[in-house]
Each structure stands twice: as C-alpha cells, then as structure tokens.
C-alpha positions in Angstrom: -2.6 12.3 31.3 -3.2 8.5 32.5 -0.4 5.4 32.0 -3.9 4.3 29.9 -4.3 7.3 28.8 -0.6 7.5 27.3 -0.6 3.7 26.0 -3.1 3.9 24.3 -1.9 7.1 22.2 2.0 5.9 21.9 0.7 2.1 20.9 -1.2 3.8 18.4 2.1 6.2 17.0 3.9 3.5 16.8 1.4 0.9 14.9 1.1 4.0 12.4 4.8 3.2 11.6 3.2 -0.1 10.3 2.5 1.4 7.1 5.1 2.2 6.3 6.3 -1.7 5.5 3.0 -1.9 4.1 3.5 0.4 1.7 6.8 -0.5 0.8 5.6 -4.4 0.5 2.7 -3.4 -1.6 5.1 -1.0 -3.8 7.4 -4.0 -4.8 5.3 -6.3 -7.0 5.2 -3.6 -10.0 8.4 -2.1 -9.1 9.7 -4.6 -9.1 9.3 -6.0 -12.8 11.6 -4.3 -14.8 14.4 -5.0 -12.7 13.3 -8.9 -13.5 13.8 -8.0 -16.9 9.7 -8.2 -18.2 10.5 -4.7 -19.8 12.8 -7.2 -22.7 10.5 -10.0 -22.5 7.3 -9.2 -21.3 5.7 -12.4 -20.3 2.1 -11.2 -18.9 1.0 -14.7 -17.9 4.1 -14.9 -15.2 3.9 -11.2 -14.6 -0.6 -11.5 -13.5 0.5 -14.8 -11.5 2.8 -12.5 -9.5 0.0 -10.9 -8.4 -1.9 -13.5 -8.4 0.7 -14.6 -5.4 0.6 -11.4 -3.8 -3.7 -11.1 -3.1 -4.1 -15.2 -2.9 -1.3 -14.4 0.3 -2.9 -11.5 1.4 -6.5 -12.6 2.0 -4.6 -15.6 4.2 -2.5 -13.0 6.1 -5.9 -11.0 6.7 -7.4 -14.5 7.8 -4.5 -15.5 10.4 -4.5 -12.1 12.0 -7.6 -12.8 12.8 -6.5 -16.1 14.6 -3.5 -14.3 15.9 -5.3 -11.4 17.5 -7.8 -14.0 19.0 -5.2 -15.4 21.0 -2.3 -12.7 21.0 -1.8 -9.5 21.8 -1.3 -7.2 19.2 2.2 -6.6 19.5 3.0 -10.3 18.4 0.4 -9.8 15.6 2.7 -7.3 14.0 6.0 -8.9 14.5 4.5 -11.5 12.9 4.0 -9.8 10.0 7.5 -8.5 10.1 9.1 -11.2 10.2 7.0 -12.9 7.3 8.0 -9.6 5.6 11.6 -10.6 6.2 11.6 -13.9 5.3 10.1 -13.4 1.8 11.8 -10.0 1.1 15.6 -12.1 1.8 13.4 -15.2 -0.2 13.4 -13.5 -3.4 16.4 -12.0 -2.7 17.5 -15.1 -4.5 14.9 -15.5 -6.8 16.2 -13.1 -9.5 16.0 -14.7 -13.0 17.5 -16.8 -14.6 15.6 -18.6 -11.3 11.6 -20.2 -12.2 9.3 -17.9 -11.9 6.9 -19.6 -10.1 9.9 -18.9 -6.9 9.2 -15.2 -7.3 5.3 -16.1 -7.1 6.4 -17.9 -3.8 7.9 -14.6 -2.6 5.3 -12.6 -3.4 3.0 -14.7 -1.6 4.7 -14.2 1.2 4.5 -10.6 0.8 0.9 -11.0 0.9 0.6 -12.5 3.8 3.4 -9.7 5.4 0.6 -7.0 4.6 -2.4 -9.2 6.1 -0.9 -9.3 9.4 0.5 -5.9 9.2 -2.9 -4.3 7.8 -5.1 -6.3 10.1 -3.0 -5.6 13.1 -2.3 -1.5 12.1 -6.5 -1.7 11.8 -7.3 -2.7 15.5 -4.3 -0.5 17.4 -5.8 2.4 15.7 -9.7 1.9 16.2 -9.9 3.9 18.7 -7.9 7.0 17.6 -10.3 6.0 14.1 -13.2 6.6 16.3 -12.4 9.8 17.8 -10.5 11.6 14.3 -11.6 9.3 10.8 -10.4 12.0 8.8 -7.3 12.4 10.5 -6.3 9.0 11.4 -7.1 8.0 7.3 -4.7 10.9 5.5 -2.0 10.3 8.4 -2.1 6.8 7.8 -2.2 7.3 3.8 0.4 10.1 4.3 2.9 6.9 6.3 1.2 4.0 3.8 2.5 6.5 0.3 5.8 7.0 1.9 7.1 3.8 2.8 6.4 3.3 -1.4 7.9 6.0 -2.1 11.0 4.1 -0.3 10.9 0.7 -2.4 10.2 3.0 -5.6 13.7 5.0 -4.8 15.6 2.4 -3.6 14.8 0.0 -7.0 16.0 2.9 -9.0 19.3 2.9 -7.5 20.2 -0.5 -7.9 18.7 0.0 -11.6 21.9 2.3 -12.1 24.6 -0.5 -10.2 23.4 -2.0 -6.9 22.8 -5.7 -6.7 19.3 -6.8 -6.9 20.1 -8.6 -3.3 22.1 -6.6 -2.0 18.3 -4.2 -2.5 15.7 -6.9 -1.0 18.7 -7.5 2.2 18.3 -2.8 1.9 14.9 -3.4 2.4 14.4 -6.3 4.9 15.7 -4.2 7.4 12.4 -1.4 7.6 10.6 -4.7 9.1 13.1 -5.9 10.7 14.1 -2.6 12.6 10.4 -2.3 13.4 10.1 -6.1 14.9 12.8 -5.1 17.4 10.7 -2.0 17.8 7.0 -3.5 17.7 7.9 -6.4 20.8 9.1 -4.0 23.1 6.1 -2.1 22.1 3.1 -2.3 24.6 -0.3 -1.5 22.5 -4.0 -1.0 24.8 -6.0 -4.6 23.7 -9.1 -3.7 22.6 -11.4 -7.2 22.6 -11.6 -8.2 19.0 -15.3 -6.9 17.1 -16.7 -10.3 16.7 -17.6 -11.6 12.8 -21.0 -10.5 11.5 -22.7 -13.4 10.4 -23.2 -13.6 6.8 -27.1 -12.8 6.7 -26.4 -9.0 8.1 -23.4 -8.7 6.1 -25.8 -9.3 3.3 -28.9 -6.8 5.1 -26.6 -3.7 4.7 -26.5 -4.2 0.6 -30.1 -3.8 0.6 -28.6 0.2 1.5 -28.1 1.9 -2.0 -26.0 4.0 -0.3 -23.7 0.9 1.3 -23.8 -0.3 -2.0 -22.6 3.4 -3.4 -20.0 3.5 -1.3 -18.7 -0.3 -1.0 -18.1 -0.1 -4.6 -16.1 3.3 -4.8 -13.6 1.8 -2.0 -13.1 -1.1 -4.6 -12.6 0.6 -7.6 -10.9 3.6 -5.7 -7.8 0.8 -3.7 -7.6 -0.8 -7.2 -7.1 2.1 -9.3 -4.3 3.1 -6.8 -2.7 0.0 -6.6 -3.3 -0.9 -10.7 -2.0 2.4 -11.7 1.2 1.9 -9.4 1.5 -1.9 -10.2 1.8 -1.1 -14.5 2.9 2.3 -14.7 6.8 1.4 -15.2 5.8 -1.1 -17.9 3.4 0.9 -19.6 6.3 3.7 -19.5 8.8 1.8 -21.5 6.8 0.3 -24.0 4.3 3.4 -25.0 7.7 6.5 -24.3 10.6 3.8 -25.0 12.0 5.3 -21.9 14.6 3.5 -19.5 13.7 1.7 -16.4 15.2 3.9 -14.1 13.5 7.4 -15.7 10.7 4.7 -15.6 10.6 4.8 -11.4 11.2 8.2 -11.2 8.0 8.6 -12.7 6.5 6.7 -10.5 8.2 7.6 -6.7 6.4 11.2 -8.9 3.5 9.3 -8.5 4.0 8.2 -5.4 5.1 11.6 -3.9 1.6 13.4 -5.0 -0.2 10.5 -3.5 1.1 11.5 -0.5 1.7 14.9 -0.8 -2.1 15.0 -1.3 -3.1 13.0 1.7 -1.9 16.1 3.6 -3.6 18.3 1.7 -6.7 16.9 2.1 -6.9 16.9 5.4 -6.6 20.8 4.7 -8.7 20.9 2.8 -11.7 19.1 4.4 -12.3 22.2 6.7 -12.4 24.8 3.8 -13.7 23.4 0.2 -17.9 21.6 0.3 -17.1 17.8 1.0 -19.5 17.5 -2.9 -16.9 19.8 -4.5 -13.8 18.2 -3.1 -15.3 14.8 -4.6 -16.6 15.7 -8.1 -13.3 17.7 -8.8 -10.9 14.7 -7.7 -12.4 12.6 -10.0 -13.1 14.9 -12.8 -8.8 15.3 -12.3 -8.7 11.6 -12.1 -10.4 11.1 -14.9 -7.8 13.8 -16.6 -5.2 12.6 -15.6 -5.6 9.2 -16.7 -6.5 10.4 -20.3 -3.3 12.6 -20.4 -1.5 9.0 -18.9 -2.8 7.6 -21.9 -2.7 10.4 -24.8 1.4 11.2 -24.2 4.1 10.1 -26.2 6.8 12.2 -23.9 8.0 12.5 -20.2 6.6 15.9 -19.3 3.5 14.4 -20.4 3.5 11.0 -18.1 4.8 13.4 -15.6 1.8 15.5 -15.9 -0.6 13.1 -15.5 0.6 10.6 -12.5 0.6 14.7 -10.9 -2.9 15.1 -11.4 -4.2 11.2 -11.3 -1.8 11.2 -7.5 -3.7 14.1 -6.4 -7.0 13.6 -7.2 -7.2 9.8 -6.3 -5.4 11.3 -2.3 -8.3 12.8 -1.7 -11.0 10.4 -2.0 -9.9 7.9 1.0 -10.2 10.7 4.0 -13.1 12.7 2.4 -15.2 9.0 2.4 -14.0 8.9 6.2 -15.4 12.0 7.0 
C-alpha cells in the first residue's frame, strides 16, 4: 500500500472515532434532565431553551467548521471541536441548579458548536470511504455514534447512584481531551472542500419528487431518533413512576438496540430485499412507538425501545445503499 493510501485509510479510521465524541455530546441534553431535577419540577420552557441552545450551537458550529476547513487541515478542525466540547463540559460542571438555567443553555450551546465542528470535519474526512462503500461507512459511523451515546447514558446513570455531577462532566470531558491529543498528531488525506452550491441549483433539485421524499425521510428519521432519546427519560419517570436511574437504563437499552441494529443492517442489506427492509423498519418503528405510548410497566417500555431502536437502525444504511 502506498504512503498516501495508507495515510488516507489511517486518517479515515481515526476520523470515525470523532463520532464517539459526537454521540456522547448529542445524548447529554436529554439524559441530564433528571440529574438537574427537571423530573421533579418540569419547567418545560427552560427545557425547550436547552434544546434550542444545542440546535443553535450546532448550526453555528457547522458554518464555522466550513470556514475552518477552507483555511486549515481537517485535524485542526477536529481539535477545535474537541476543545470546544472540553470547555462546554467543564462549564456545565458548574452550572447545575440552583444556578440559573440560562447558564446551562450557554453550556449546551457550546456542546452544539462542538458537535457541528466534529461532524463537519468527520463527513469531510470520510468522504472517500463513503464514495467507495456508503452503506458500510454509514453503518460503522452510526454504530460508533451509538456507542458514544450509550457510554454517556451509563455514566449519567452511575452519577445518579452516588457520584457528583461535577465528577460526571469532568469524566466525560476526558473523551474529547484524549481524542484532541490523538487528532493533533494524526495526518488526514485532506481533500479540497466542495464549493457551496447556489441556492438556485439546490431548489432545482426539489423539483424531483424522489429528492423531496428522500429529504423528508432523512429529516423525520433524524428528528425521531433524537426526540425519543431526548424525552424518553422524563416520559418514563412521569408515566411509569420509575426512578431516574431505571429510566436511564431503559434509554441505554434503546441506544444499544440502535447500535446493534446498525451492525445487523449491514448484513441484512446483502440478503434482504431493500423494499422489504424499508417497510419492515417503518412498521417496526410504528409498533415500537405504540407500545411505548400504551405501556404502563417497565417490561412494555423495554419492548418498545427494543422494537423502535432496531427498526430505526436500518433506515440510514438503507438510504445510503
């Protein structure tokens, strides 16, 4: 293997590790709500601002990351994203109640900026691998994203059992800190940043009904995955009356099902009709959500998240294929 080919593959594998950071950060806003006491005094206005802060930071981070990639190497953008995550997590370590919720929104906005940097750099770094094998790249990336979310969920559940929130955030902050040290020494095969397409060309694509349906499916799929992950803990606590730790463990089952399903989907794409897989995934997700809505016990919640997680898992690899 030539030096440039080895460098490309080596860099792609390390860029995939950036999804561990992204997954752990994206999972925090919904999972940390019980630790901040929102299951006791559900201030939904403050909670909405928390999610708006993450979303606004994410949009800002994507724009800033593109400017970073236009002037600097991929590794610099990944390091900036990890540094932003480190700063935001350390800030959130001192923002727990009774500190005003606006400080938590500020910290969560920093998390969103970090995710925007990491995701933009990741997609640019693995674009050659995506062109070679899109379904496999999406499956591996999705699995690593799920592992990051699962780790964050288990850490928060452990914190509720006796560790302090400050110790929790410092522990999670070690992940981006270590990866920043790795990325700064990693050589990526930098490719020219694709130019921005004019709005007229983008709008012209939406004259194709297939492109519209594809975009809507991605939009609602990502929204569904994140919405369930963000609100599941509060829903289970208030609906079933279970403890915050138990609710987080049910959420961990959801992330495990979503992660395992990404791996199984890679195998299923080779042996199952794509139409059958798509219809089965949609039906399974619908059934899982119905079970969650109608359940009144922990077994029903477990069954619902398993069905929903496994069903959601195949959508992205299937679309990429």
